[in-house]
Every structure is written in C-alpha cells, then in structure tokens.
C-alpha positions in Angstrom: -50.6 -114.2 16.5 -52.1 -117.0 14.5 -51.4 -118.6 11.2 -54.0 -120.2 8.9 -53.1 -123.7 9.9 -55.2 -126.7 9.2 -56.7 -126.3 12.7 -57.6 -122.7 12.0 -59.0 -123.6 8.6 -61.1 -126.3 10.2 -62.7 -123.6 12.4 -63.5 -121.5 9.4 -65.1 -124.5 7.7 -66.9 -125.7 10.8 -70.6 -126.4 10.4 -73.1 -123.9 11.6 -73.2 -124.3 15.3 -75.0 -122.2 17.9 -72.1 -122.8 20.3 -69.6 -121.2 17.8 -68.7 -117.7 19.3 -69.8 -114.9 17.0 -66.4 -113.2 17.4 -64.5 -116.2 16.0 -63.3 -113.9 13.2 -61.1 -112.1 15.7 -58.9 -115.2 16.1 -57.2 -114.2 12.8 -56.6 -110.6 13.9 -58.9 -107.9 15.4 -58.0 -105.5 12.6 -56.7 -105.9 9.0 -53.5 -104.5 10.2 -53.1 -107.3 12.8 -54.1 -109.8 10.1 -51.3 -108.7 7.7 -48.8 -108.4 10.4 -49.5 -111.9 11.5 -49.0 -113.1 8.0 -45.7 -111.2 7.6 -44.4 -112.4 11.0 -45.3 -116.1 10.5 -44.9 -116.5 6.7 -42.7 -113.6 5.6 -41.3 -115.1 2.5 -44.5 -116.8 1.3 -45.6 -115.5 -2.1 -48.8 -113.5 -1.7 -49.5 -111.7 -4.9 -48.3 -111.7 -8.5 -49.4 -109.2 -11.1 -49.8 -110.6 -14.6 -48.8 -107.9 -17.1 -51.3 -108.0 -20.0 -52.9 -110.9 -18.3 -50.0 -113.2 -19.2 -46.4 -112.3 -18.3 -45.5 -112.2 -14.6 -44.7 -108.7 -13.3 -44.5 -107.3 -9.8 -44.6 -109.8 -6.9 -45.3 -109.4 -3.2 -44.5 -111.7 -0.3 -46.3 -111.0 2.9 -43.2 -109.3 4.2 -43.0 -107.1 1.1 -46.6 -106.0 1.4 -46.3 -105.2 5.1 -43.1 -103.2 4.5 -44.7 -101.2 1.7 -47.7 -100.5 3.8 -45.6 -99.2 6.7 -43.6 -97.0 4.4 -46.7 -95.4 2.9 -48.2 -95.0 6.3 -45.2 -93.0 7.4 -45.6 -90.7 4.4 -49.3 -90.2 5.1 -48.5 -89.3 8.7 -47.2 -86.0 7.6 -50.2 -85.2 5.4 -53.2 -86.6 7.4 -54.7 -86.9 10.8 -56.1 -90.2 12.1 -59.6 -90.7 10.7 -59.0 -88.6 7.5 -60.2 -90.0 4.2 -57.6 -90.6 1.5 -58.4 -91.1 -2.2 -56.9 -94.1 -4.0 -56.5 -93.5 -7.7 -54.6 -96.3 -9.3 -54.3 -98.4 -12.5 -54.5 -102.1 -12.0 -51.5 -103.5 -10.1 -50.0 -104.1 -6.7 -49.4 -100.5 -5.9 -53.1 -100.1 -5.2 -52.9 -103.0 -2.6 -50.0 -101.5 -0.8 -51.7 -98.1 -0.7 -54.9 -99.6 0.6 -53.0 -101.2 3.5 -50.9 -98.0 3.8 -54.0 -96.1 4.7 -55.0 -98.8 7.3 -51.5 -98.7 8.8 -51.8 -94.9 9.1 -55.2 -95.0 10.7 -56.9 -93.2 7.9 -59.9 -94.4 5.8 -59.2 -95.5 2.2 -61.5 -94.2 -0.6 -61.0 -96.4 -3.7 -62.2 -94.8 -6.9 -62.3 -95.7 -10.6 -59.4 -93.9 -12.5 -61.1 -91.4 -14.8 -60.5 -91.8 -18.6 -58.3 -88.8 -19.7 -60.0 -88.8 -23.0 -63.5 -88.6 -21.5 -63.1 -86.3 -18.5 -66.5 -84.7 -19.2 -68.1 -88.0 -18.3 -65.8 -89.4 -15.7 -64.9 -86.4 -13.6 -68.4 -85.5 -12.3 -68.6 -88.8 -10.3 -65.1 -88.3 -9.0 -66.1 -84.8 -7.8 -69.1 -86.2 -6.0 -66.9 -88.6 -4.1 -64.2 -86.1 -3.3 -66.8 -83.6 -2.0 -68.8 -86.2 0.0 -65.8 -87.8 1.6 -64.0 -84.5 2.1 -60.7 -85.9 0.8 -57.7 -83.6 0.5 -55.0 -86.3 -0.2 -54.9 -88.6 -3.2 -52.5 -91.5 -3.5 -51.5 -92.7 -7.0 -48.4 -93.7 -9.0 -45.9 -91.5 -10.8 -47.4 -92.2 -14.3 -50.8 -91.0 -13.1 -49.8 -88.1 -10.9 -49.8 -85.9 -14.0 -53.5 -86.5 -14.2 -53.9 -84.3 -11.1 -52.8 -81.4 -13.2 -55.2 -82.3 -16.0 -58.0 -82.5 -13.5 -57.1 -79.0 -12.2 -57.1 -77.6 -15.7 -60.5 -79.1 -16.3 -62.0 -78.0 -12.9 -60.3 -75.7 -10.4 -62.0 -77.5 -7.5 -59.2 -80.1 -7.7 -56.6 -77.5 -6.7 -57.1 -78.4 -3.0 -55.9 -82.0 -3.6 -52.4 -83.1 -2.5 -51.1 -85.8 -4.9 -48.7 -88.4 -3.5 -47.0 -91.0 -5.8 -46.5 -94.0 -3.5 -44.1 -95.7 -5.9 -41.5 -93.0 -5.0 -41.6 -93.7 -1.3 -38.5 -95.6 -0.2 -38.9 -98.9 1.7 -36.6 -97.5 4.4 -39.4 -95.3 5.7 -41.1 -98.4 7.0 -38.6 -98.4 10.0 -40.2 -95.2 11.3 -43.8 -96.6 11.4 -45.7 -96.1 14.6 -48.7 -98.4 15.0 -51.9 -96.3 15.2 -54.6 -96.8 17.8 -57.2 -99.1 16.0 -60.2 -101.0 17.2 -62.4 -103.5 15.3 -65.0 -100.6 14.9 -62.4 -98.2 13.3 -63.5 -97.1 9.8 -61.3 -99.0 7.3 -62.6 -97.6 4.0 -65.5 -95.9 2.3 -67.0 -98.0 -0.5 -68.9 -95.7 -2.8 -72.0 -97.4 -4.2 -72.2 -97.9 -8.0 -74.9 -95.3 -8.5 -77.0 -97.6 -10.6 -80.2 -96.1 -9.2 -79.0 -92.9 -7.4 -76.0 -90.7 -6.7 -73.1 -92.7 -5.2 -73.0 -92.8 -1.4 -70.0 -93.8 0.8 -70.7 -97.0 2.7 -68.7 -97.0 6.0 -67.0 -100.3 6.3 -65.1 -101.1 9.6 -62.3 -103.5 10.2 -64.8 -105.7 12.0 -67.2 -105.7 9.1 -64.4 -106.8 6.8 -62.9 -109.5 9.0 -66.4 -111.0 9.8 -67.2 -111.0 6.1 -63.9 -112.7 5.2 -64.5 -115.3 7.9 -68.0 -115.8 6.6 -66.8 -116.3 3.0 -64.1 -118.7 4.3 -66.8 -120.8 5.9 -68.3 -121.8 2.6 -65.4 -121.3 0.2 -62.7 -122.8 2.3 -59.1 -123.5 1.2 -56.5 -126.2 1.2 -52.7 -126.4 0.9 -52.9 -126.2 -2.9 -55.4 -123.3 -3.0 -54.7 -120.6 -5.6 -56.8 -117.5 -6.5 -56.9 -115.8 -9.9 -58.7 -112.5 -10.4 -59.3 -109.8 -13.0 -62.0 -107.9 -11.0 -61.6 -104.1 -10.7 -59.9 -103.6 -7.3 -61.6 -100.3 -6.6 -64.9 -102.1 -6.4 -65.9 -104.1 -3.3 -66.1 -107.4 -5.0 -62.6 -107.0 -6.5 -61.1 -105.7 -3.3 -62.6 -108.1 -0.8 -63.0 -111.3 -2.8 -60.0 -110.7 -5.0 -57.4 -109.2 -2.7 -58.4 -109.5 1.0 -59.8 -113.0 1.0 -56.5 -114.6 -0.3 -54.7 -112.9 2.6 -57.3 -114.1 5.1 -57.2 -117.7 3.8 -53.4 -117.4 3.1 -53.1 -118.6 -0.4 -51.3 -117.0 -3.4 -53.2 -114.7 -5.8 -52.5 -113.9 -9.4 -54.2 -110.8 -10.7 -54.6 -109.1 -14.1 -56.3 -105.9 -15.2 -60.0 -106.0 -16.2 -59.0 -104.7 -19.6 -56.7 -107.6 -20.2 -59.6 -110.0 -19.5 -62.1 -108.0 -21.6 -59.7 -107.8 -24.5 -59.1 -111.6 -24.4 -61.1 -113.6 -21.9 -58.9 -116.6 -22.7 -56.2 -115.0 -20.5 -58.3 -115.6 -17.4 -58.8 -119.3 -18.2 -55.1 -119.7 -19.2 -54.1 -118.3 -15.8 -56.5 -120.6 -14.1 -54.9 -123.5 -16.0 -51.3 -122.5 -15.7 -51.3 -121.9 -11.9 -53.7 -124.7 -11.1 -56.1 -122.2 -9.6 -58.9 -123.4 -7.3 -60.8 -120.1 -6.6 -62.0 -117.2 -8.6 -65.1 -114.9 -8.8 -66.8 -112.9 -11.5 -70.1 -111.4 -12.6 -72.3 -113.6 -14.8 -71.4 -111.9 -18.1 -67.7 -113.0 -17.7 -68.6 -116.7 -18.0 -70.8 -116.0 -21.1 -67.9 -114.1 -22.6 -65.5 -117.1 -22.1 -67.9 -119.3 -24.0 -68.3 -116.9 -26.9 -64.7 -115.7 -27.2 -62.8 -119.0 -27.1 -62.3 -121.7 -29.8 -62.3 -125.5 -29.4 -58.6 -125.4 -30.2 -57.9 -123.0 -27.4 -60.0 -124.9 -24.9 -58.1 -128.1 -25.8 -55.0 -126.6 -24.2 -56.7 -125.8 -20.9 -56.6 -127.8 -17.7 -59.4 -126.6 -15.3 -59.6 -129.7 -13.2 -58.3 -127.9 -10.1 -61.1 -125.3 -10.2 -63.1 -125.8 -7.0 -65.0 -122.5 -6.6 -66.4 -120.3 -9.3 -68.1 -117.4 -7.5 -70.9 -115.7 -9.5 -72.5 -112.5 -8.3 -72.9 -108.7 -8.7 -75.5 -109.0 -11.5 -78.5 -111.3 -12.3 -77.3 -114.9 -12.5 -78.7 -116.7 -15.6 -79.1 -120.5 -15.5 -78.3 -120.9 -19.2 -75.0 -119.2 -18.5 -74.0 -121.8 -15.9 -75.2 -124.6 -18.2 -73.3 -123.3 -21.3 -70.1 -122.7 -19.4 -70.2 -126.2 -17.8 -71.0 -127.9 -21.1 -68.3 -125.9 -23.0 -65.5 -126.5 -20.5 -66.2 -129.8 -19.0 -63.8 -131.3 -21.5 -61.1 -129.2 -19.8 -62.0 -130.7 -16.4 -64.4 -128.1 -15.2 -67.2 -129.4 -13.0 -70.5 -127.6 -12.7 -70.5 -128.1 -8.9 -67.7 -125.5 -8.8 -70.2 -122.7 -9.5 -71.0 -120.8 -6.3 -73.8 -118.3 -7.0 -74.0 -115.6 -4.3 -75.7 -112.4 -3.3 -74.3 -109.3 -1.6 -74.0 -105.6 -1.7 -71.7 -102.8 -0.5 -74.1 -101.9 2.4 -73.5 -105.4 3.8 -69.7 -105.1 3.3 -70.0 -107.6 0.4 -71.3 -111.1 1.0 -74.8 -111.9 2.4 -75.3 -115.4 1.1 -73.4 -117.9 -1.1 -73.5 -121.5 -2.2 -71.2 -123.8 -0.4 -68.2 -125.2 -2.2 -69.0 -128.6 -3.9 -72.7 -128.0 -3.6 -74.4 -127.7 -7.0 -76.3 -124.5 -7.8 -80.0 -124.6 -7.2 -82.3 -124.0 -10.2 -86.0 -123.4 -9.4 -88.5 -123.3 -12.3 -91.4 -120.9 -11.4 -94.5 -119.7 -13.2 -93.4 -116.3 -14.7 -96.8 -114.7 -14.6 -97.2 -115.6 -10.9 -93.7 -114.2 -10.1 -94.7 -110.9 -11.6 -97.5 -110.9 -9.1 -95.0 -111.5 -6.3 -96.1 -115.1 -5.9 -93.7 -118.1 -6.1 -95.5 -121.0 -7.8 -93.3 -123.9 -8.7 -93.5 -125.2 -12.3 -93.1 -128.8 -13.1 -90.5 -128.2 -15.8 -88.9 -125.5 -18.0 -90.9 -124.2 -20.9 -93.1 -121.4 -22.1 -94.3 -119.2 -19.4 -91.7 -120.5 -16.9 -88.8 -118.6 -15.5 -85.9 -120.4 -13.9 -84.4 -118.6 -11.0 -81.0 -119.4 -9.6 -80.5 -119.8 -5.8 -77.9 -117.5 -4.3 -77.1 -119.7 -1.3 -77.6 -119.4 2.4 -76.6 -117.1 5.3 -74.1 -118.1 7.9 -73.4 -117.3 11.6 -75.4 -114.2 12.7 -76.3 -113.0 9.2 -80.1 -113.1 8.9 -82.4 -112.5 5.9 -86.1 -111.5 6.1 -88.4 -111.0 3.2 -90.6 -108.0 3.9 -93.4 -106.1 2.2 -91.6 -102.8 1.3 -94.8 -100.7 1.8 -96.3 -102.2 5.0 -93.0 -103.3 6.5 -94.6 -106.6 7.5 -92.8 -109.9 7.0 -94.0 -111.7 4.0 -95.5 -115.2 4.2 -94.0 -118.3 2.5 -93.7 -118.3 -1.3 -94.0 -114.5 -1.5 -91.6 -112.0 -3.2 -90.7 -109.0 -1.1 -87.8 -106.8 -0.2 -84.7 -108.5 1.2 -83.8 -107.2 4.6 -80.5 -108.1 6.3 -79.2 -108.0 9.8 -75.9 -109.1 11.5 -72.3 -108.2 11.9 -71.8 -108.1 8.1 -74.0 -104.9 7.8 -71.8 -101.8 7.5 -72.0 -98.8 9.7 -74.1 -96.6 7.4 -73.5 -93.9 4.8 -70.8 -91.4 5.4 -72.2 -88.0 6.5 -75.8 -88.9 5.5 -77.8 -89.5 8.7 -81.2 -89.4 7.0 -80.2 -91.9 4.3 -78.5 -94.1 7.0 -81.7 -94.1 9.1 -83.9 -95.0 6.1 -81.6 -97.8 4.8 -79.8 -99.2 7.8 -82.3 -98.8 10.6 -85.5 -100.3 9.3 -87.8 -102.1 11.7 -90.8 -104.4 11.3 -94.0 -102.5 11.7 -95.8 -105.0 13.9 -93.0 -106.1 16.3 -90.5 -103.2 16.0 -87.8 -105.8 15.5 -84.6 -104.5 14.1 -82.6 -102.8 13.0 -82.4 -104.2 9.5 -80.7 -103.1 6.3 -83.2 -102.5 3.5 -81.4 -103.7 0.4 -83.8 -102.4 -2.2 -83.6 -105.9 -3.8 -86.6 -108.1 -4.4 -86.5 -111.9 -3.7 -87.8 -114.8 -1.6 -86.4 -117.6 0.5 -87.2 -121.2 -0.1 -85.8 -124.1 1.9 -83.3 -121.7 3.4 -81.9 -120.6 0.0 -82.2 -116.9 -1.0 -83.4 -116.2 -4.5 -83.0 -112.6 -5.9 -85.6 -111.5 -8.5 -84.8 -107.8 -9.2 -84.6 -104.3 -7.9 -87.5 -102.3 -6.5 -86.6 -99.1 -8.3 -86.1 -100.8 -11.6 -89.4 -102.7 -11.6 -91.6 -101.8 -14.6 -95.3 -101.6 -13.8 -97.6 -101.3 -16.8 -101.4 -101.7 -16.7 -101.1 -102.8 -13.0 -98.7 -105.7 -13.8 -95.1 -106.0 -12.7 -92.4 -106.8 -15.2 -88.7 -107.5 -14.3 -86.5 -105.4 -16.7 -83.8 -108.1 -16.8 -86.3 -110.6 -18.3 -87.3 -108.1 -21.1 -83.6 -107.3 -21.7 -82.8 -111.0 -22.1 -85.6 -111.4 -24.6 -84.2 -108.5 -26.6 -80.7 -109.9 -26.5 -81.9 -113.3 -27.9 -84.0 -111.7 -30.7 -81.0 -111.1 -33.0 -77.2 -111.6 -32.8 -76.7 -107.9 -33.6 -77.9 -106.9 -30.1 -74.9 -106.9 -27.8 -75.3 -109.1 -24.7 -75.5 -107.3 -21.4 -76.0 -103.9 -23.1 -79.8 -103.4 -23.0 -81.9 -101.3 -20.7 -85.6 -101.6 -20.3 -87.6 -99.0 -18.3 -90.9 -97.2 -18.2 -91.8 -93.7 -19.5 -94.8 -91.5 -18.9 -97.0 -91.1 -22.0 -100.3 -89.2 -21.7 -100.5 -89.9 -18.0 -99.7 -93.7 -18.4 -96.6 -95.9 -18.0 -95.3 -97.3 -21.2 -92.3 -99.6 -22.0 -89.1 -98.2 -23.6 -86.1 -100.1 -24.6 -82.5 -99.0 -25.4 -80.1 -101.5 -26.8 -76.6 -101.4 -28.2 -76.5 -102.8 -31.8 -73.5 -103.9 -33.8 -75.0 -103.6 -37.3 -73.0 -105.8 -39.6 -73.2 -105.5 -43.3 -76.7 -106.4 -44.5 -78.4 -105.7 -41.2 -80.7 -102.8 -41.2 -81.8 -100.9 -38.1 -85.6 -100.6 -38.7 -86.3 -104.3 -39.5 -84.2 -105.1 -36.4 -86.5 -102.9 -34.3 -89.4 -104.8 -35.7 -87.9 -108.1 -34.6 -87.4 -106.7 -31.1 -91.0 -105.5 -30.9 -92.3 -108.9 -31.9 -90.1 -110.8 -29.4 -91.3 -108.5 -26.6 -94.9 -108.9 -27.6 -94.7 -112.7 -28.0 -92.8 -113.4 -24.8 -94.1 -110.8 -22.4 -97.4 -109.8 -24.0 -96.2 -106.2 -23.9 -96.2 -103.4 -26.5 -92.9 -101.4 -26.7 -93.7 -97.7 -26.9 -90.2 -96.9 -28.2 -87.2 -99.1 -29.2 -83.9 -97.2 -29.5 -80.8 -98.7 -31.0 -77.5 -97.0 -30.0 -73.9 -97.3 -30.9 -71.8 -100.1 -29.3 -70.0 -99.3 -26.0 -72.1 -96.2 -25.3 -74.8 -97.4 -22.8 -74.3 -96.1 -19.3 -72.9 -98.7 -16.9 -71.6 -98.5 -13.3 -67.9 -99.0 -12.6 -68.7 -102.6 -11.8 -70.4 -103.2 -15.2 -74.0 -103.0 -14.2 -76.5 -101.3 -16.6 -77.5 -97.9 -15.3 -81.2 -98.1 -16.2 -82.2 -94.8 -14.7 -79.3 -92.9 -16.2 -80.1 -94.5 -19.6 -83.7 -93.5 -19.2 -82.6 -89.9 -18.6 -80.4 -90.0 -21.7 -83.3 -91.3 -23.7 -85.7 -88.6 -22.5 -83.1 -85.8 -23.0 -82.0 -87.1 -26.5 -78.4 -87.4 -25.4 -77.8 -91.0 -26.5 -75.7 -91.9 -29.5 -78.7 -93.1 -31.5 -78.6 -95.4 -34.6 -82.3 -95.6 -35.0 -85.4 -95.2 -32.9 -89.1 -95.8 -33.5 
C-alpha cells in the first residue's frame, strides 16, 4: 500500500523520461478498489469530500474511511442482485450518494453505468435516451436514493419496458453490511464502467473503460496538474459525465486532496457560488467547459468580485467544448484584481473514447494562442498570421501528450499521415484509449482499430475531431461530421455561431447551431439561435442583423435563419450543442420557433 507522499507526488510530476516505466500508475493501486482501500487504510480520518448544499452551505461529508465503508456496504447489497460483470445503472441527483454507489459497483465487481437523471416533467424528451442506454447495456438493476426511487414507478407508467428494472435505494443500506464484504476478483483490465457518449453526432454508445484506463489517465493528469500539501479541489461538473466523474471525483482521490462539490444547477443559477467556494476554501484546482468562465464574467458584479480571494488558484482546466481565446482574456482581466493569474488556465483536449484526457497544458505554463489565416484554415492549411485582425482566427493550444499517449494527424479519407501545418483527423494511441464500445464490434473496429494505409501502423483511435500539431502542442479546430461545406469551401460551424452570438445581445451565448441543408441539390447554410427578445427588440430586424454579420465575416449567404425560444435548443448532457439533432428539428418543424426567414 502506498500513500500520496511527497516522494510519490514527485514521481507523478517527474519530467517525461523514456526510462520511466509505463506501469508507474500501478504504484498507487492496480485497481480503483485498491486505490481507495489504500487511502482508507493510511488516511482513514482525512476529509475527502464535502457536498455544498445549494452551492454554499456544507452538507454531507466523507472521509476516506467513510467512503470505503459505504462502498463495501453497497457492494454487499449488490451481491444478492448481480453477478460479477453485470452492468448497473446509476441514477442520482448531485451529491455524495452517487460517489458511494459508483465505488459500490467497483467493490462488487460490476460495471457502473452513470446516466443523467430524467426530468419528471419532460419524460417524453428524457426517457428515450435512457431507454437506449438500458437496452444497450442490458441493465436490470438501478441504484438511486429514496427520494428518486419513486421515479421508477413513473417510468413504468410511462413505458412498460421499465418493469424489468430492480430499483435499490442505497441510502437505506446500513453501514453494518460493510463487514460482510468479500473482495471480488479484479484485474487492471476489468471493466470499471460504461461511459455513454453524449450523442452530439449519433446515438449514444457505451465506452468500455477499465480500471487500468482510469488509473493511467489519473496518473497522466497528475503529471501536469500536480498537487501540494495545500491542494483543494472545487467542482460543480455533472458527475454522470466523464469530465465530472474523473476530473471532479476520482482525481482528488488519486492526488489525495479534499474536494468540495456542488450541483450543476447551483452553479448555473448563480455562478458566483463557484467562485465563492474557490475563495472560501482556498481552492487550487478546478475544471469547467469554456462557457462557465464566460458566465462568471457576465453574472458577477464588481462589488461581488471585491470580496473574492482567488490567489490560491493554480489550475483552471478548460475543455469539453471549443476554447475561445477571448474567454480566457476576459476572465483573466476581470478577476486579476481577485488574485487570479492567467497562467492558471490549463486548456486541454480529451474524449470518452480515450477515458478522458489526451492532452493538457502543464500547470504554471501559460496557454498558447496561435493566430492563423482563417481562409487558409478552412482549406485545412495552417498559415501563421503576424497579428490578430480581420481574416485571422486565433486558435488555443490544448497542450501536450505524456507517457505513451501519442497523437497523429491523419487525412480521414486516405488514412495517410498529414504533413506539417496541415489540418487532419486526430488519431490517438496509448494506454489511455478505452477498450471499445460495449456490444458493438463493428463500431469498435471502425473507431478503435484504425491503421495507417501505407505502413499498417496501429491500432489508433479515430476521434472524429479535426486539428493539427505545432511545436508538440495539439490544436483542435472542429468536428468532421459538423463541418459545413458550401461551394467547395469548408466552414467551421463554431466560427459562424460565434459571429451570430456577437451580432446582438439578444442572442443567447452558447445557444446557436449552424449546419448545412440540401436545397435544390446543393448545400446551403441554416442557422438556429435562441433569442431572448427584450421589449423593443423585434425578431425580423434581428434576423437581418444576423444575415449581415454572417455575410460580412464569412462571405456566406444564410439560406434560413431561425430564432427559437430560450432554453429549447438541443444540448448533450454535458452542455454541447447537438447540431445534428437541431438540424433534424429544423427540417421537421419541431422547434419552438419565434421567427424564421
């Protein structure tokens, strides 16, 4: 058994060295069960997690011993319902019960299947995805809490298919059951959980993530993020999503520092709560998508900022959606009076199929901003610009790989490696790559077993993301399936969406979708945007402003511009715009339209 001592932390933070054994992650436990048992044995009374009710008041708390005890008790209850290797649904509101259930599955030798809790008031929209997951994973047991167990009956009334599910409220399981726990037979290759993809471009698929995948990824993140005696983590990320689970809950256990968590809703209702928690607890580490940092700038006042102390903030992870340079600049400028330093930003890149992290920016290294000629980038060529200005796009570097993780830039059609300064598909290899998709051998072969056409080198994970590598830093430029091709020219939808957002304050940030539609045998641009129409703002003149902005900035004519009601655009459970789903809604006239022309 090993503790995260200074000597161990030094190994995690060691410089890249070919002599470093690739199984160094195993020094902290060969499985997550071993990892938590080590923590509970060596630091039983150390505070591990605190849940902030409504994002402010302290609620439930776990020491490492508490979490280990709850996990063992839940595992004993699962033993009577499941066989080793079964898949178990996790359906929880934000809180520590979810964390105990996740480890309870691991302690029972079954695979956890985290899912987003459906909205009881919108079951017609939320249940279909849940049904896809239940069918695909063949789950027959669902873990939840007493307050949500009644939802099982509501699901059954709505759809008889849910009758096969056994619902177990883990908050009713006595701690005393932990004494009857029998350790399962686990190896590093044992399936730990199924992370269902967001479904932003296709139906969700279950990514098979092993204990080894997780421990390697945690070790990899620890190399660049690091920790010290005063390290503290604060998170509001959804725990059913890979970023919230691995960054927000498992990494603090691996690096052995306390974590304070709140619900995503508490943050969204009042972003100041996140910053106040960072200030109150002297937090050093956190992670969030790009929009969260923008929200903090827009939704806080100078008076509120004056009460914040963010001087301990060492690592501000930024990932899961396009990273905008202006966001980093605005946040730094706005909160530098609170002690925040721009070098704390750590842009990164990852995906569920690679467990989570592929690349990240080392702690204390400033983010990389690269001005490139926008027109050349749309031709998949990287041409550096001398300075920012018209016709220039600034792309943010997502950091570097570490250990045996490798990134290649490959032409997605020819499967030949691209030359320097060329945009192509990002291919990934290494221990961080997951085992494949659950029960989908053809999809697994296509995505996880790619090989270069000329050398047969592989296998590689085909990410579906576009990007390039410059000076060892990975830059992500977009998604292959979302690319808009009109008159033979490529256009990145996120660039068009950003132009629309900036055209008028009535357009809600992060709530636009640009895509192409077929018109008389040709591709044409369509745009859907949420609009908060204040008094005096009319829809049709606003559409005219949007059209002019798209024409002036991108030299494109919008075939259709559709304004819809706030909070109605389709997003994934992690907050990404579902462009293909929005496109479908546009074509089938199922959007909540304010105006279209």
